[in-house]
BAMI-74801 format. One line per field, with one value per residue: chain; residue in one letter; x, y, z of N, C-alpha, C in turn. Coordinates in steps of 0.02 Angstrom, whole numbers, plus 32768, in hexadecimal, padded with zeros to 4 digits. Example, Ala and Ser with C-alpha at 12.3 -4.5 7.8 and 13.67 -1.06 7.14 Angstrom:
2
chaine: A:A
residu: A:S
neast: 8294:8282
nnorth: 7EE4:7F90
nup: 8186:8162
caeast: 8267:82AC
canorth: 7F1F:7FCB
caup: 8186:8165
ceast: 8294:8285
cnorth: 7F5B:8002
cup: 8186:818A
end
This chain:
119
chaine: A:A:A:A:A:A:A:A:A:A:A:A:A:A:A:A:A:A:A:A:A:A:A:A:A:A:A:A:A:A:A:A:A:A:A:A:A:A:A:A:A:A:A:A:A:A:A:A:A:A:A:A:A:A:A:A:A:A:A:A:A:A:A:A:A:A:A:A:A:A:A:A:A:A:A:A:A:A:A:A:A:A:A:A:A:A:A:A:A:A:A:A:A:A:A:A:A:A:A:A:A:A:A:A:A:A:A:A:A:A:A:A:A:A:A:A:A:A:A
residu: M:I:K:S:I:I:S:C:I:I:I:S:F:L:M:I:N:F:C:N:S:I:K:I:N:G:D:E:Q:Q:Q:Q:Q:Q:Q:Q:L:N:L:E:N:S:L:P:S:F:P:Y:D:Q:A:V:A:E:I:F:V:Q:F:S:Y:A:A:Y:C:N:G:P:D:I:Q:N:W:N:C:T:T:C:K:Y:L:P:G:F:N:I:V:S:A:I:F:N:V:T:T:N:T:Q:A:F:V:G:Y:T:S:N:Q:V:I:V:S:F:R:G:S:M:D:V:G
neast: 8029:805E:80C3:8076:803E:80B1:80DE:8075:8086:8106:80EC:808D:80DD:813B:80E4:80B6:812F:814C:80DF:80F4:816F:8147:80F3:814F:81A8:814D:812C:81AA:81BA:8150:817B:81EF:81B6:816D:81D6:8214:81AE:81A9:8226:8215:81B2:81E5:822A:82B5:8355:8390:8407:8400:8447:848E:84D4:84AB:8423:8424:844E:83E0:8383:83B2:8395:830B:82F8:8326:82BC:826C:82A5:82B4:8265:82AE:8330:833B:8331:83A7:83FD:843C:8418:8418:841B:8445:84D0:84FC:84EF:854C:8575:84F9:8486:8414:837E:82FC:8292:81FB:8170:80D8:8068:7FE1:7FC3:8026:8098:8132:81B9:824B:82B6:8342:83EB:8471:8514:84ED:8466:83B9:835E:82C8:8273:81F4:818F:8107:8074:8096:804A:7FC7:7F55
nnorth: 7FC4:803F:8048:805B:80D9:8127:8112:814F:81D2:81EE:81DC:8242:82B0:82A9:82BC:833E:8385:8367:83A1:8427:843C:8432:84A0:8507:84F6:850E:8594:85CE:85B2:85FB:867B:8683:867E:86F5:8751:873B:8764:87EB:8814:87FF:885B:88D4:8975:898F:89C4:8A57:8ACA:8B7B:8BD3:8C5F:8C7A:8C11:8C2B:8CA4:8C78:8C2C:8C92:8CD4:8C74:8C7C:8D01:8CF2:8CB4:8D1B:8D56:8D79:8D05:8CC4:8CE3:8C9C:8C1A:8C11:8C26:8CA3:8D19:8DB3:8D8F:8D0D:8D07:8D07:8C88:8C17:8B78:8B41:8ADC:8AE9:8A93:8A98:8B1A:8B65:8BB1:8C07:8C55:8C74:8C75:8CC6:8C98:8C50:8BDA:8B80:8AF2:8A9E:8A6C:8A5F:8A2A:89DD:89F2:8A00:8A7A:8AD5:8B5A:8BD3:8C4C:8CAC:8CF9:8D8F:8E00:8E26:8E72
nup: 8000:8029:7FCC:7F59:7F71:7F77:7EF5:7EAF:7EDB:7EA6:7E1E:7E0D:7E2D:7DC4:7D58:7D70:7D65:7CDF:7C9D:7CC2:7C81:7BFD:7BF7:7C12:7BA6:7B40:7B5C:7B48:7AC1:7A8D:7AB1:7A63:79E4:79E7:79F3:7978:7923:7947:7918:788F:7872:7895:7872:7807:7841:7811:7812:780B:7786:774E:76D6:7682:767E:7637:75BA:7592:758B:751B:74B9:74BF:7494:7411:73D2:73AD:7341:728E:7222:71B0:71D8:724E:721C:71D3:7237:7257:7294:72F7:737D:7377:736E:73EF:7417:73F9:73B1:73AC:7358:72DE:72C1:7294:725E:7282:723B:7243:71E7:71F2:727D:72A4:72E8:7320:732C:7361:7355:7392:73B8:7430:7464:74D1:74EB:74C0:7471:7473:743A:7444:73F9:741E:73D7:737D:7361:73B7:73B4
caeast: 8000:808B:80E4:8046:8039:80F0:80DD:8046:80A6:813C:80CD:806F:8115:8155:80B2:80B7:816C:8145:80B0:8116:81A2:8123:80DC:818A:81BE:811A:8135:81E8:81AD:8125:81A4:821A:818C:815E:8213:821D:817B:81BF:825D:81FB:8186:8205:8249:82FE:8376:83B8:8419:83FA:8486:8480:84EF:847F:83E4:842F:8450:839B:8362:83C6:836C:82C8:82FD:832F:827B:824C:82C8:8293:8263:82E6:836E:833C:833E:83EF:841F:8469:83FA:8445:841F:8466:8519:8509:84E1:8574:8570:84B4:8476:83CC:8362:82C0:8272:81B4:814E:8091:8051:7F9D:7FC3:8060:80C2:816C:81E0:8282:82CF:8387:8410:84B7:8536:84CE:8422:8389:833E:828B:8260:81B4:8177:80C0:8062:80B4:8018:7F8A:7F1D
canorth: 8000:8079:804B:8077:8120:8145:8110:8183:8213:81F5:81E7:8285:82DF:82A6:82DA:8386:839F:8360:83D5:8467:8443:8440:84E6:8532:84F2:8530:85DB:85E1:85B0:8634:86B7:8684:868F:873C:8775:8735:8790:882F:8821:8802:8895:8912:899B:898A:89FE:8A7D:8B0B:8BB3:8BE9:8C9B:8C74:8BE4:8C50:8CD5:8C53:8C1B:8CD0:8CE0:8C48:8C9A:8D3C:8CDC:8CA2:8D58:8D6E:8D6B:8CBE:8CAC:8CE9:8C63:8BDE:8C13:8C32:8CDC:8D57:8DD6:8D69:8CCC:8D0B:8CFA:8C41:8BED:8B31:8B2A:8AC0:8AEF:8A59:8AAD:8B59:8B5D:8BF2:8C01:8C97:8C7E:8C87:8CF2:8C7A:8C2D:8BB5:8B5C:8AB8:8A90:8A4B:8A6D:89EA:89B6:8A09:8A0C:8ABA:8AE7:8B9F:8BE2:8C91:8CB3:8D29:8DD1:8E34:8E0B:8E9D
caup: 8000:802D:7F8B:7F2A:7F80:7F62:7EAB:7E9A:7EE8:7E75:7DDC:7E0F:7E2A:7D7F:7D2C:7D7B:7D46:7C97:7C87:7CC9:7C4D:7BBF:7BFB:7C0C:7B60:7B18:7B68:7B26:7A79:7A7E:7AB5:7A29:79AB:79ED:79E3:792F:7905:7953:78EA:784B:786A:78AA:783C:7809:785E:77E2:782E:77DC:776A:7728:7692:765C:7674:7602:757B:757F:7577:74D6:748F:74BD:7468:73CB:73B6:7395:7305:724F:7212:7188:7200:727C:71F4:71C2:7277:7250:72AE:7325:73BC:736B:7379:7436:7424:73CE:73BF:73A7:7317:72D1:72A0:7271:7271:7272:7234:7234:71D2:720A:72C4:72AE:731B:7306:735D:7343:737A:7381:73ED:743E:746F:7506:74F8:748A:747F:7450:744E:7424:73FD:7414:73A2:7384:735D:73D6:73A5
ceast: 802B:80AF:80B6:8040:8078:80F3:80AF:8064:80DD:811F:80AE:80A6:8131:8124:80B1:80F4:8168:8117:80CF:814A:8181:810D:8117:81A3:818D:8120:8174:81DE:8182:814D:81D2:81F3:817C:819B:821F:81EC:8190:81F7:8244:81D3:81A7:8225:8295:831C:83A4:83C9:8414:843F:8478:8499:84C4:843D:83EB:8433:8409:8372:8374:83A0:8325:82C6:8301:82EC:8256:8271:82A0:829A:829E:8329:8374:8350:8389:841C:8454:8448:842A:844E:8448:84B1:852C:8501:850A:856C:8529:84A7:842A:83B5:8326:82A8:822A:8194:8105:8077:800C:7F9C:7FFB:808C:80FE:8191:821C:8297:8316:83AA:8456:84D8:8513:8486:83F9:8363:82FF:8278:8224:81A3:812C:80B2:8081:807F:7FD6:7F4E:7F0F
cnorth: 803F:8080:806A:80C3:8144:8148:8146:81C8:8220:8203:822C:82BA:82E3:82C8:8326:83A5:839D:8397:841A:8471:8451:8488:8515:8532:8516:857B:85F4:85E3:85EB:8675:86BC:8698:86DA:8766:8775:8763:87D9:8842:882A:8841:88D6:8934:8992:89CA:8A1E:8AC0:8B40:8BC9:8C24:8C96:8C48:8C06:8C82:8CB4:8C43:8C59:8CE0:8CB3:8C62:8CD6:8D27:8CCA:8CDF:8D76:8D5E:8D21:8CA5:8CB1:8CB0:8C24:8BD9:8C1C:8C6A:8D1E:8D77:8DB2:8D29:8CCE:8CFF:8CB0:8C14:8BA3:8B16:8B14:8AC2:8AB0:8A6E:8AF0:8B54:8BA3:8BE5:8C47:8CA6:8C95:8CB7:8CD9:8C5A:8C0B:8B98:8B24:8AAD:8A70:8A68:8A29:89BF:89CA:8A0B:8A4B:8AC1:8B2C:8BB3:8C2B:8C90:8CE6:8D6C:8E07:8E18:8E33:8EA0
cup: 8000:7FEA:7F56:7F33:7F69:7F16:7E91:7EA3:7EB4:7E30:7DD9:7E08:7DE3:7D4F:7D32:7D5A:7CFA:7C7C:7C8C:7C93:7C0A:7BBE:7BF2:7BC4:7B32:7B1F:7B44:7ADB:7A65:7A80:7A79:79EA:79AC:79DC:7998:790B:790D:7924:78A3:783F:787E:786E:7840:7825:782A:7801:77F8:77C6:773C:76E0:7666:764E:763B:75BD:7564:756D:752E:74A6:7489:748F:741F:73AB:739A:7359:72C7:723E:71EA:71AE:7232:7256:71E2:71FF:7271:7267:72E1:7367:73B3:7379:73C2:7448:73F5:73E2:73BD:7360:730D:72AB:7276:728C:7258:7270:7222:7226:71EF:7253:72D5:72E8:72F9:733F:733A:7372:7363:73BD:73F5:744A:74A4:7516:74B8:749F:7454:7469:7423:742E:73F0:73DE:73B1:7389:7378:73C0:735F
end
């Protein structure tokens, strides 16, 4: 009889520990999944760089140059952007919009100019 009680106590103890380990492992797994989700949904860390910002401003300015000058990449703004390779310049006479797409050694650039004459 005492052996049965001791066996029941040991089995109960083992069951409790087993259940706790499952809960702990489940909690750890849930925390890991949450951390992974946080990493996937967090914004990348890009420090602000004034020189890089000024380069992108020049690309924005270039979208306002004359269409043929953009296509040939010889507008007044283009001289500030050496190493840029124009792939396509897009002009829409109906909406009076234009854009260009091109690349540098490590970037793809898309710059878009909205309509010039709203009124």
